[in-house]
C-alpha positions as CSV (number, residue, x, y, z in Angstrom):
1,M,258.2,8.4,-4.7
2,K,256.1,6.9,-1.9
3,Q,257.2,3.7,-0.5
4,G,254.5,1.3,0.4
5,C,254.6,-1.6,2.8
6,K,257.0,-4.3,1.6
7,H,255.6,-6.7,4.2
8,I,251.9,-6.7,3.5
9,N,251.9,-10.5,2.9
10,D,253.6,-11.0,6.2
11,I,251.0,-8.9,7.9
12,V,248.1,-10.8,6.3
13,N,249.6,-14.2,7.0
14,A,250.2,-13.3,10.7
15,Q,246.6,-12.0,10.9
16,I,244.9,-15.1,9.6
17,P,245.2,-17.3,12.7
18,F,244.1,-14.4,14.9
19,I,241.0,-13.8,12.8
20,K,240.2,-17.6,12.7
21,R,240.3,-17.7,16.5
22,H,237.8,-14.9,16.8
23,L,235.7,-15.3,13.7
24,N,232.8,-17.3,15.2
25,K,232.3,-14.8,18.0
26,H,232.5,-11.9,15.5
27,K,229.9,-13.6,13.3
28,Y,227.6,-14.0,16.3
29,F,228.0,-10.5,17.7
30,Q,227.7,-8.9,14.3
31,H,224.8,-11.1,13.1
32,I,226.8,-12.3,10.1
33,A,226.2,-15.9,8.8
34,D,228.8,-16.1,6.0
35,D,232.5,-16.7,6.9
36,N,233.9,-14.6,4.0
37,E,231.6,-11.7,4.8
38,A,232.5,-11.9,8.5
39,M,236.2,-12.0,7.7
40,A,236.0,-9.0,5.5
41,D,234.0,-7.1,8.2
42,F,236.5,-8.1,10.8
43,I,239.4,-6.9,8.7
44,Q,237.6,-3.6,7.9
45,K,236.9,-2.9,11.5
46,Y,240.0,-4.1,13.2
47,G,242.7,-4.6,10.5
48,F,244.1,-1.1,11.1
49,A,245.0,-2.0,14.7
50,Y,246.6,-5.2,13.8
51,R,248.7,-3.5,11.1
52,E,249.8,-0.8,13.5
53,V,250.9,-3.4,16.1
54,Y,252.7,-5.4,13.5
55,C,254.5,-2.3,12.1
56,E,255.4,-0.9,15.5
57,Y,256.5,-4.0,17.3
58,V,257.3,-6.8,14.8
59,C,258.5,-5.2,11.6
60,K,262.2,-4.2,11.5
61,D,261.8,-2.1,8.3
62,K,261.0,1.4,9.6
63,D,261.5,3.2,6.3
64,C,258.0,2.8,4.8
65,D,255.6,5.7,4.5
66,F,252.9,3.9,6.6
67,Y,255.3,3.5,9.6
68,K,256.4,7.2,9.2
69,N,252.7,8.3,9.3
70,L,252.2,6.3,12.5
71,Q,254.8,8.5,14.1
72,V,252.9,11.8,13.5
73,D,250.5,11.3,16.4
74,K,253.2,10.6,19.0
C-alpha cells in the first residue's frame, strides 16, 4: 500500500506566507488580476519546488513514497 504525505497540511501552511510575500509580483509578471487565480498559478508553477525543499530539509518523516521518489535522481 502506498503511503502518501502525512504532512501536506504542514507544507501548505508553511507555503502560505511565502506565496503572500510574492503574490503581487507574480500577478504583475504573469498578467493575472485575480488573487485566487494568481495563487493557483503560483502553486502550479512553483509548488513542487517548495514541497521538495520541505520534504528534504524540514520534514523528519522520511518513510513516505514522495520522499523516496525524490531520492531516485540522486
